[in-house]
N, C-alpha and C positions, 0 to 999 in steps of 0.2 A: 147884578147880585141879587140872590133871593134872600129874603129875611124870614125867619121863622120866630114866632112869640106865642107864649100861652095865653096871653091876654087879648089876642086878636088884632094886635096893631101891626103885625107883619103881613107878609104875603099868604103864610099858611100857618096853622097852630100846631102840626105835627111834622115831625122829619119824614116819616114815611109818605105822608102826602105829598110833601115838597119833592121828594125823590121821583115819585111817580110822574111828576109834571116837568122834570128836567128833559128838554127836547134836544139840547145841543150842549156840547162841552167844548173847551174848559168853562166851568162855572164855579162860582164861589158861593157858598152857602152860609149865611151868617145866623148863628143861633143865639137869641137873647136868653137871659137867665130865666131859669125854670127847671123844674124836675119832669123829664120827658119819660114816662114809663112806656117804652116802646122796645120792641125787638127789631133792630134796624138792619137793613140789608143794603149795601152800596155795591151796585153792580156795574154801574157806568164809569167809564175811564175819566181821568182828568178833572176831578172834584176837588175842591178845597172846603173843609169845614172850619169855621172859626167861631169860637164860643166867646160870648161877653166877658165872662169871668170864670176861670177854671174852677173855683169852689162852688159857684152858683149856676153853672150850666151843666146839668147833670143828665145823663141818659143811663137808665136803669131797667133790669128785668130780672127775672127770677127762676128761670129753667134751670133744671139740674139733671144729672144723668140717671138717676134711680127714679125719675118721674115716669109714671105710666102714660103711655100715648093712647089715643082713642082705640086703637086695635088691640089694646092690652099689652103691647111690647113695650120694652124700656127705651126712654128717649135716648140714652147713652150719650157719651162725651160730646160729639162733634155736632150735635143739635141743641146744644145748651146755650149757645152765644147770646149776649145781649147785642153785640155790634159786630156785624160780618162785613169786611171788605173783600170781594173777590173781583178784583180788577187791578188795573196798573195806575200809576201816577195818582195817588191818593195822598192828601195832607190833612192832618187835622191839628188844630192849635186851641189851647185854653179850654179844655173839655173834660169832664170826669165820666168814665165809664165804669159802671158797677154791675156785677152779677150779685144780687141780693139773696141768693138762695141759702147761704150760710155753709156751715161745715158739719160733717157728721158721716157716719156710715150708711145713713138713710138718705144722704143727700148725694155723696160722691163728687164726681168732677162737675164743675160749673164755670164755663168760659165767660168771661166778660168780653175780651176782644179777640176776633178770629180774623187774622190777616192772611190772605192768599193772593199774591200778585207781586209785582216788581216796582221798585221806586215807590215805597210807601214810607211815609214820615210823620211822626208824631212829635209835636213840640209843645212843652209846657202842659201836658196832659197827665191825668191821674187814671190808673187802672186797679181796680178793687175788687178782690174776690178771696177765695181761699185754695182749693186745690184747681189748678189748670187756669189761672186767671187769664194768660196771654198766650195764645197759640200762634206761632209764627211759620205759617205753611210755606212749602207744601207738606203734605202727609209723607210718610215713608213709602216705598214702593208697595209693601204688603203688610196687612195686619197680622198680629200674631194670633189674636183670638177672631175666629170667624165672626163677621158682622161689626167688629170693632170700630171700623172707619165709616159707618153709616152717617151721612150728613151731606152738606152742599157740594164738597169736592172729592167725594168717595172716588168717582171714576174720571177725575180730571187728569189730564196729563201732568206729570210731576216736572214742573218747570221752575227753575231756579230763581227765587225772589231775593231782592235786596231791600232791607228795611233800616230805617234809621230812627232811633228814640232819643231825643235831645231834651235834657232838663225835664224829665218825667219822673213821676213816682209811681211805682209798681208795688202792689201788696198781695201777699198770699202766704200759703204753707207748703203744700206738697207739689213739686214740679210745676211751680206757677209761672215760670217762662220756659215754653217747650215748643219744638218744632225743627224744621230743616232749613229755613231760611238762613241766608247771611244776614245777621242782625247786629247793628253797632249801637250800643247804648253809651251814650255820652253825657257825662255828669248828671246821671239820674240817682235817685235815691230808691233803693231796693229794700223793702221792709218785710220781714218774716213775722207771721202771726204764730203766737203760742197755741199749740194743742195740748198742752200740759201732759206731754208724753215723753218718754226717755229720748226718742228722736222726734223732733218736732217738725222737721221737713227737709226739703231739697229745692234750692232756688231754681237752678237751670237744668232742664233734661233735653239737651240737644239730640237731633236724630240726623245730623249732617252726613249727607250722601257721601259714598265712596268717591274720592277724586275732586270733591269740592274744595276749593282753595281755603276758604274761611267759614267758620260756623258762628258762634256768638263771641263778640268782643265787648268787654265791659271797660270803658276808659273813664278814669276820675270819678267813679261812682262810689257812692256811700251806702254800706249795708248796715241797716239797724233792725232792732227787734225788741219785742217784749219776751223773747224765749229765755229760758235758763241758759247759762254759758255752756258752750261746747254742744248743743243740741241740733245743730242745723248744718248742712253741707252746702258748699257753693255750687256744686254740680254732680250729676251722675248721668251715665249715657243711656239714653231711651234706645238708641241704636248703636252698634259697635264701632262706627266711625266718628262718633261724636267729637265735636271741637268746641272748646270754651276757654277763652284767654282773658285774664284779669289784669288790667294795666293801671297803676297809679291809683289803686283803690283804697278807700278807707274801711276796714273790716272790723266789725264789732265783735265782742266776746262770745256771741252766740254761736260763731263759726266753730265747729269741730276742728281740733288740731291737725287732723288729716286733711282737712279742706275738702276732699273729694271722696265720693263713694263709687264703687264699681258696680252696683246693682247685681252682685253675685254674678258678673260676667268676667271672670278671670281671662277668658279668651280675647277680650276686648283691650287688655292692657297694652297689646302691641299695635292696635288700630286706633285707639281714641287719642285725642290730644288735648290735654288739660294743663294749662300753663299760668304762671303769675309773673309780674315784674313790678317791682317797687312797691308792694303792698304795705301798708301802714295800719295802725290801730292795734287793739287789744286781740283781735283775731288773726292777726298775721303771725305766721309761724313757719318760716322756711325749713326749720330743722326737723320738724315733726310731720310734714306733709307727707301723703301717700307716695309710695315709691314710684309709682307710674306717673306722678305730676312733675312737670317741668318747670325750671326756673328760668326765664328768658335772659339772654345776655342784652347788653345795651344795642348791639347791632341787631339782634332778632326782633327787639321791641320796636325798631323804627319801621318795621314792615307794616305795623298795625295802625297807620293813620287813617281817617275816615276815607280818604280819597283812594287809597290802595285797596282797603278792604271792600269797598262799594263800588269798585270799578267793575265794568262789565267782564265776566268771565268768558275766556274763549272756549 
């Protein structure tokens, strides 16, 4: 095991330095309490990060989409990450990840955690940002705007990734959980931040590929906010085959009665799959949900176990 400590009592004082000295895996990296102001890239497989205390072990950085690069170009979304995982078999426990750039038209998107790979697991972690807090790769096959995918996996093969987020806290405003992976959120708290606007945000923006069995599944999650009632949507489709299912969730009053937004993509009504089962709380409203949203039967809901959702797809 490798130990990282800001006070010099470990093997290394920075996460980046420790990663550069990993010569063989699997390896466990234990991170003592401290604020690590680093842009971290995890590129080696079979690594486990364990923080000493989720509230006191913090990895933070402040890149944002509208930041100018040295050549005068914009950084854009996918080069803003604080923490990048571009490998398989990665686990993180008891760590807070922050993109500290803030919110606003001068900031734009700012990713805290960028995950690209298979068998990625976060347990008892916090992910804090505003727009685009958590990216669950891979990217869609093609960008809509030329140059929109500039970043570490722009030219990578679009391989199916399976991610598990258990007992995590994820915070943001617009599309703050987005991407193409099959991702299971189990017993997480999902918190929407107010922008003091008529529409304060959208939680999930899946880009599930056509033919992929599952997209996002939220099970036993709690949706909280400081937003005005009815000003946030559970999900909208980043791409037309988007899938997001909400099971046994406690939904706050900030969620709009329609629940879901189509992102002005009426053609996606027949291809995307947004559904709920046994929702509760002030934001649960089966009668007023968008007409294209589904209400799962008991039998259908049984398909959405962690084991079934995260099994290897043929």
